[in-house]
N, C-alpha and C positions, 0 to 999 in steps of 0.2 A: 404173434403177428404184430407188425409195426402199427402204431396208432394211426398213421396216415392211411395204411391199408384198411384198417377197421373203418375209418370214416369214409373212405372211398367205397368200400363194399356196401355201406348203408346208404350211399347216394348223397352224402352231405357236401362233398368238396366240389367247388366251382373253379376257383383259381388259387394258385399258390405262387409266392415270390421265391425264386431260388430253391426249388424243391429238393434238388440234390443235396445242397448244404443243410437244409432243414432236416432231412433224414439223417444226415451225419450228426447233427446236433442231438437228435433224439437217441442215437446210439451211444454217444459219449456221455450225455447227461440224463440220468434216469428221472430227474425231477426238474422240468423246464417250466418256469413261471410264465403264464400266458394271461392275456386279459380279453374280456368281452365287455363292451359298454352298452348301457341302456339309458336313453334320455327319458326322464319321468314326465312325459307329456300328458299323462293321465294318472289317476290314482290306482291304476291296476295295469298289469302286464296283459298281453293278449297272445293269441296263438303264434304269431310271428316270433315273439320272444321265446315261446316254448321250444322252438327248434334250436335257438341259440343256447338255451340252458341244457338241452339234451346233449349238445356238443360238449359243453363244459363238463357235464357229468361223465361222459365217455373219456374225456381227457384226464379227468381226475382219477377215474378207475384205472387208467393206464399208468398212474404214478405222478402225473404232472400237477402243478399247483395253480388253481384258478384265482385270478384277481377279478372280482366282479365290480365293475365301475358303474356307479349311478351318476348320471350327468347333471348334477345340480348346478353346475357352472355352464356347460355347453347348452343346456336347454334354455338359458336366458336369451340365446340367439335363435336356436332351432335349426336343425339340419335341413338344408334346402333340397337334399336328394329326393327325387321323385315327386316334388311339390311344384305346382304351377304358380303358387302365390306364397308370400312370406307367411310363416306360421304366426299364430296369435301370440302376442307377448303376454306372459304370465307374471303375476306378482310374486315377490319373494316368499310370501306366506303360502301361496298355492304350490309353488315349487317344493318348499320344505315338506308340506303335507304329502305330496306325491312321492317324494323321495322316501319317506318313512313307510308308506304303504307298499312301495315296490320292494324295498329291502326285505320286508317280512315274507313276500312271495319268493324272492330270489333265494332266501335261506333254506327253502324246502328242497332245492334241487342239488345242492352241493354239501359236502361234509366240512365241518369246522374243527375236526379232530384229526390227529395223526401228523406225520412229518410233512405231508403236502396239504395241510389244512387250508381251506379257502379263506380269503379275506374279502370284505366288502369295503370299497372306498368311494368317496364322493369328491368329484373333481372341483366342486365349489371351494374345497379346502385350500386349493392352491391357485385356482384361476381367478377368483374374485379379488385377490389382493395383488395381482400383477400390476406393474406400472406400465402404462401404455407405451411411452416412448422407448423405454428400455426393452420391452417385449418386441416391439416392431424392429428395433435396431438389431437385437440378437437373434430373433426367430424370423421375423418378416423378411429380412434381407436374404434369407436362404430359400425363399420361394419365388418361382417365376410366375408372374401373372399370366403370361402367354400359355404356359402349361396348365395353369389352374382353369383358365377359360376353355381349354380343350377337354377338360374332364366332363363326363356326362352330367354330374350333379349341377354344374354351372352352365354348360353349353345348352342344356334343354330349357334354361330359363332366359336366354338372351332375347327371345321375342316378347315374352310377357313382362320382363323387367327383373333385374337382380340388384339388390341393395349392397352397398359397401359393408353394411352391418353383417349380411349373410356371408359375404366373401371371407369374413374372419373365422367362419366355422371350421374350415379345413385346418387353419393354423392352430386353433385351440385343440382340436382332436389330435392333431399331430404332436402337439406339445404334451398332451396327456401321455402318449406312448413314451416320449423322452423322459418325462417325470417318473413314470413307473419303471422304466429301464434303469434310471439312476438310483431310485430308492429301493426297488425290490428285485432288480436283476431281470425284469420282464423282457423276454426276447421275442415274443410272438403276440401279435394282435389278430383277433379273429372277429368276424362279423358277417352279416348277410351280404349277398352279392351287390346290393345297392350301396354298400360302404366301400367298395373297392378303391375309388379315387381317394377317399379320406385315409384309408389304411396305407395306401402307397405313399401318401404324404408323410405319414409318421415313420415308415420304414426308411424313406430317403432322408428325412431330417436326422435320424440317429446316425445314419452313415455319413452324412455331411459333417457332423460334429466329431467324427473320428472313430466310429465303431462299425464293424462289418458283420455283426451277428444279430441283426434285427430282421424279422420275417413277418410276412402277412399271409393270411389265409381267409378266403371267403367261402361260405357255404351257400348252397342253392336255397332259394326261397321255396316255401311249400306252395305249389301251384297245381291247378287242375291240368288235364291233358291239353286244354285249350290255351294254357299259359296264364290263366287268371289266378291271382292270389287266393289261396284258401283262407278260411277263417272269417268270412263275411256272412252275416245273416240278414234277414229282413230288418232286424232291429239295429244292425250295425256290426261292430267288431265282436268276435268271439273272445270274451274276456276270461281271465283265469280266476277272477274274483267271483265266488258263488253268489254274491249279492248283485252283481251286474249281469252275469250269465248263469242261470240256474244249472245245477248238475244235470237235470233232465234235458234242458236245451242243449247243453254241451254234448251229452251222450247222443241225442237225436241227430245232431249235426254230423257226427262221424258215422252214425248208423245209416245215414242216407246218402253217403258219397257214392260216386260211380264205382262199379266193380273194378274197372281198370285202374283206379287210383289207390285201391286198398293196399297193394304190396308196397308201394312207395311210402304211404303214410305209416304203415307198420314198421318199416325200416327206420324212418326218421323220428317217430314219436314213441317207440317202445324199446325195451331191452331184450325182446325175443331174439334168439339166435337167428342169423341170416339163413342158415340151413333150413330151419323150420319154416320161415316165411316163404322161402323159395319153393317149397312144396305146394304152396297154395295154387299156383297156376295150373297144376294138374287137376285140381278140383274145379277150377274155373271152366275147364273144358266140358265138364259134366253139368255143373249147375252154378248159379250165381253165388259169390262168396259173401259179400255184404250187399243185400238186395236193395234195389230201388225199383220203382215202378217201371215195368217194361212192356212193350207192345206184344201183340199176338205174334208178329214175325220173330220177335226175340225168343219166345219160348219154343218156336219151331226150330231155331238154331240150337237150342239146348237139347231138344228132342233128337236132332240129327247127331249131336255129340254123344248122347247116351246110346244111340243105336250102334255107333262105331265102337264104343267101349264095351257094351254088353250086346254081343252079336245075336243072342237068342231071345232078346226081350225088348219090347218097346216101352220106354218110360217117358213120361212128361212131368217136369217139375217146375214149380213156380213159387216164389215167395215175394210178396210186395209189402211195403211199409204201411200203406194206407188200407184200412179195412174195406172201403168201397172198391178200390182197385184190386185188392186181393180176391174179393168175391167175383169180380168180373173175370179175372184170370181163371179162377176156379171153374166158372161156368164154361169158359172156352175149352179148358182141359177135359172136363167131364163129358162134353159133347163128343169127343174123339175116343174116350176110353170105354173098354168093356167092363173094367173093374176099377173103382175109385178108392184110393186110400188117403184119408185125412190124418196128418200127423199133428198131434197137439194134446194139450191137457183135456181130459174128458169132461171136466167141470167148467171149462172155459166157455164163456158165451160166444167169443169169436170163433172158436173151433166148431161149436154147434151151428153157427150161422154158415160156416163153410160147408158143413155136412149137409145142411138143408139145401144149399145152392147146388151141391153135387148131386143130391138125390133127385132134384128136379130135372137133371139132364142125363143121369146114368142110373140104371136100375140096381146096380150092385155097388154099394158103398159101405165102408167101415171107418171107424175112428180108432187109431192106435196111438199109444204114447211113445213107444220106441220099438226097436227091432225084436224085443223079446215076446211081444204079443203073438199068441198062437193063431190069431185070426188072419195073420198074413198068409198062412198056408192056403187060404181059400182062393188066392190069386192063381193057383196052379191051373185052374179050370179055364182061364181066360188068356187071350192073346195080347191085348193092349192094356197096360196098367197105367192109370193116371195117379200121380202123386202130388198132393198139395199140402203145404205145411204152414203153420203159423209163423209170424215174423220173428218170434223169439226162439224158434226151434234151433238147437245147435246144428251146425253143418255136419258134425261127425255123426249125429243121430240119423240125419237124412242119408248120408253115405252108407251107414250100416244097414238101414232098411233096404236100400237098393241092392246091396251085396247079398242080403238074405233072399230077396226076390230072385236075383240072378241064380243063386244056388238052387233054389226050388225049381227053377225052369230047366 
């Protein structure tokens, strides 16, 4: 499968310049150098960068060469894209510290061995020594201010104010592409969709100086169904540094996302085959995949789906992340069930609490760990089976338990 098809199937691609010729380039050249840039505005990368690095990893696995650019030079200005005010100016010492921290994280995502070994570069190495008049004469003269102001990254700032200092950002990022094209043969710049204007600037700059094989590609930002950026918590950004966001907090964030967002997240942030991920919606019709707290009406929807799938049995299933909410859901389920099954560790205090709640509403309750427990056979005497599981119970286990009950009936 063509690498563009791979990226498309996983939901990464938002826009591409000259897609037809880019596909032809991938057919002709098995190892196309490409670059993705990161401005070190903090001493750690965050979830937004995670998506970029996943794209870089997929590209490298397809045989192409990653050039990871750390913007030690461009960060001195700060990208105005998506900002209502000018970014805070950082000292050279702070920038250098952030550059080194980000480099260590970036190196975990790509391989530095083999014919398409990745390289990490810092644009401070060539931007900081540029001569202003010479740069503006050779590069600035190739940019139209009218077109620049039409770009979203600048247009959205017209009301709040835009400094000439920030106007130079597009020129510098575009020059990065030209520099990497000349030094490493880099022919493709990739970045988040908020970078489209800057990427177009670099593609056009290379073409204006006489080359026709420069391309740009942007990928979708990781957002919720409402269009809000994912990766924000009550404490702020979801960092990749365990000292800034603990592994527990990182896990819990993804554990609690909406069910409808799971498939997209798994495609963009994992290496699981798309075929396996796309099987998950079949499970979603029956029960929640990655559970969040849901209302009484929500579990009635699940009950309806279960009845359609298992014609001869009524099952109700619920899994909630919070112990308190899980107990409330368990109580609601037990009120409607003739026989209540609690799935979970028999020595777990949370499982015992769910069992006690179930027993207060239903006369017939059992605790099982998985589908192999012989006590499941007791459900044959009853019409409505309630199923409640602990938050950490694997979805496969729940499905197997339901299948066993269905066969018994």
